[in-house]
C-alpha angles and dihedrals in degrees: 000000000000110000132180149126134252119214136171123244090272093056097253114140115252113221121204096021113151117236116189135175107244097170133021138172088253135017109287132184117253101294120186143148141186121234117243127231091285092052091251125139139173127205125187108243115222094212142316123313143064119327128187117212127197115209126193136172132177109271095015137090123259115260128200116201134176124226128182117217114211135215090278093055093251128131132162132203134171116196132191119205125202123218118252 
């Protein structure tokens, strides 16, 4: 499971940001999630390795972040989005 949070530059959580897998170590189906009121999200990892996530939210610029998923299937990422 890839878990993380999305916040703005002031540290406030961003609800309803869209988090999508843009690259994975092997082909994966379209995987995406919305952040909750605390800016938290979870995505099911399809195996170990390096993943790229694209994160977008209304009024904010797109961010791409890398996350490594370990042998237990866990990865964590914390992203900061800047306003447009």
